[in-house]
Steps between C-alpha positions, in 0.01 A plus 500: 500500500166662419532628141204409281240674288246424772674702771663768283180603322473866401366665810657762717412635844684816407703633208591272209459129445739231616365266237545734204857575599570127487249384241733493199710218640481204269556253781482554873584271792200422716394277787605135464349169594575132438818568302344755264482875482267749342637707214311767316504468123452836332305499174479818293150534360443642150139626502355697211343840563153363587642231729728749676202730556300211651789399725555857617132546582502174697810598697353839586164352606668228708707757689202731542318207658803413712516854638128489590543166679817626673315805634217284632739250658690781673180666625363170632839366618421181310761286322325163488412444135193289584356789701605756238315308230174553690505876447729539197416226250159629391630858467787387276266292286213746465656845532842439345403222257782263590458133414440260786854360511665840445303636797618208714862559396468872574368434852774246574767737368382782727470278806851359450635854472309638799610214726863610464441824689155570642603846620505634143244513225634333188496712183511345152637701212283546193715264292634269771549134408191281522464127556368226272441134575395185314139619474583837348804401293588207274789435264428421136814314399843649572452842344154628597303553820130561555428768762163602641429874468199724556425458129527121510785265415794623290762266357836680509826378342819514708876465457665187638880470488694176529580557869136570583377215278703253710306597813167589342390134505531513882267801530210462739272699729443873489659769285532878512414736216738798500480823302843661502547875486628479144168347392621140465290215638641202689353188651697359794425131535607284794692181418605225742858410405674201661836559667813362339658193659701638797878478473677473840755781533827496695662769283345837422521788256509818708315801355573849633250772410597858434414813305799567273509126439148365536639157590843339532552129553777316683646379168578863417219557247359852527163624373521870430238747609596750229212421259246542781673816624501652151126438459429627854680829436330545165150450639570700817607806298212457258245482783641814662487690170142395425382569855642854482324556169168368639305538176233262379743349250765463769257318728402265217868433432555421869216249481661329201834485680352349817649161572760494220793532739357234732445260211858544380634445852283190535631363169860552613429324829349205313811474280737516798300246702493259207880522453567446871273196513653358180850521652386330820322225307796428270741478793267309733498765773246675717469879509583719801330842495496788745230526765346829383328611822603861570720532191380853421600609850844336465581671168591869513362733233616863502312749284165495324617312192670232711186455710291473183742239367493298822124530544429380148722194510304175517696306764215272596384442143837362385519267797146373433587434136809304604297302754219394270725420202725297729205318644377400154848355439513322838783722628532586869497872586609612847491850649814601689549784748727742307633691802874568465530298178635812327762553776612140551784346303378196306850350521605538864178609673639826642221757551578871512325808366825621343510189279240660275715768340228623265172396347691291247816387676564256785846471660555289811714674762601163651603279207520749214234327291363736236181447300195670363287589804180346355674174405652477848156551658343236273767250605426572865130433434596170340718404800222586746248291304740203493560531873128517575437197277774304677353589841157390379633166376692445822190579707 
């Protein structure tokens, strides 16, 4: 699986940061073991002005140190953290005034990043996320956390909703401190959450993914993409207008807008995933989703706006949300090859390109069955999942 604060930390070998683009997720599926999975609980910190200044200075110093270590590692072609400590630890302690444990965490962070691709020097942004552990962070009850900074310990209050509170008691291990572009601070804490009791599935709820309709299930329930499309168009036009203006005020406005569209899209995906999983749980079914490999190549987008719409749609994110919410509920999720599901009649099985009359309409040339094209495809996904399950049981 591979999603966790540890391996999505805010570094980048090139432009941008994979971690920051994903950091606002409240919960994220991660690697699993012994019937549990790692979720990331997002806590919004509420520092006062002095605390925020101390946190910002610490983040900047940590990333300054990380860039120095990264340059040395690249020059020496060294990624073993025990060897790196020999030449880096004293410099970080004496020249950059990092605490002992913060220096150790910085070295480990750089080594983990450099190991991924030793042909490139890793670059850390000035305000990239930094890591804390049990020695540099401690919780004071359920509404405050003590964080080590360059100026000493600061005890910062944080917001904890009911959903986060349920999983907060399972928090353990390391955490990431994130400064978002809008100036808000977040602490992403890892929690080990046990899987729900698995429910054997012989029947499935098929889920077809699209753009006009973000998702359509085999029961005929459709989840419209219009709210996301409306927000996408609004922000796309606003970005173009501000970029053309290119004044200082316009650039500041662009900074404030950064991430708003992605956060709205993420919220919509969470809502859809929750509804799909609730239906499957109530009816005692598994969930059949599309295998997404190569989906952007399979979908045609003509024109700049259509390409922008397709490129910005979070196919993989919605599927991940469905998977981890289903897993918490003990629901089976299977990925099905979607080839020809939009051209095949769910009633008689006849497959022909002409069956798909339009984006919305399906009409079978063999038996005359007419249906919404997305509903027909979802029912084919369901049938394929049932067939695969039957083959697996027979084998």
